[in-house]
N, C-alpha and C positions, 0 to 999 in steps of 0.2 A: 481237841477235834469236836468239841459241842456236848451238850448233855444228852445222854441217853433218852429215850423216850419213856414213856411211862410204863410201867410194869404188865399194866392188863392189856397192850398194844403189841407184847413181845412174842414173839414165836420161839420154838427151842427145834433145833435141827441135831441130827447126828454128824460127827466128823467120820472119817475113814481110817480103816483099821490100821493105821500107822501111828506112831508118835508125832505129834502137831507141835510144832513151835509156836508160842504166842510171842508176840513183838509188841514195844510201844508205839508203835506207830503202823501206817498200812505200806508196808513195804520190806524187802529183805535186808535194806541197809540198817534198818532200825535194830536195836538193841533187844535180845532174848529176855523176854520177864519170866518164863515159865515154861511149862509144855504140857501137855496132855495125851493122855492115853489114849489108843485107837478105840473108836464108836462111842467117844465122849458125848453128852447131850450138852448142847453149847445155845445160849440165849443170842438172838441178832438185835442188836439195839439201833444199829444204824449199819450202813455199808459206804463205801469211799472209794473211788478209783486210785489205784497204788502201782506198785511193780507189777509187771506181769508173770506169772506164777504158773507151771502146768505141773497138773497133781494129778490125783483119783480122779475127779469128776471134770477134767479137761484143761483147758488154757485159760486163763483169765487175769483182769488186771483189780476186780473186785475184792476188797478187804472188809470183811465183817467185825464190827466191833462189838466185842463179847463181854467187856467188863469195862470200866472205866479207865482209860490210856492201855488198852488191850485188844489186840486185833490177831487174826488168822485170815491167811489166804482162803478165800471163798473155792478156790480147787480143791477143798479139802475137806468140804462142810457139803452133805447132801440135801439141798436146796431143792433139788427137783426143777430147776431154772438154771439155762445160762446167764440170766439177767438178773438186775435189782429184786429182790424180794422183802426191802424193808427200806424205809426212807433214807436218802443219801445223809451222811451225818454232816451236822452244821459246819 
């Protein structure tokens, strides 16, 4: 899904107070590769459209790339925006 941007440009955000599954692609059809406890701080390297999810922070099809090959739904990340807050993944 492309290379993460340089670390200096990366913002960190807090996840909702729920256990959040980390997937290996931008959608619920991708495999779960881990989980994060509620209130975790995550970097967003880039964002990409995927499966639409309804979560703590609304309904969105935006998925956040938090590490190489690791994605979480933006519906569970408090970015303060309903839109993109980082570059699109290449």
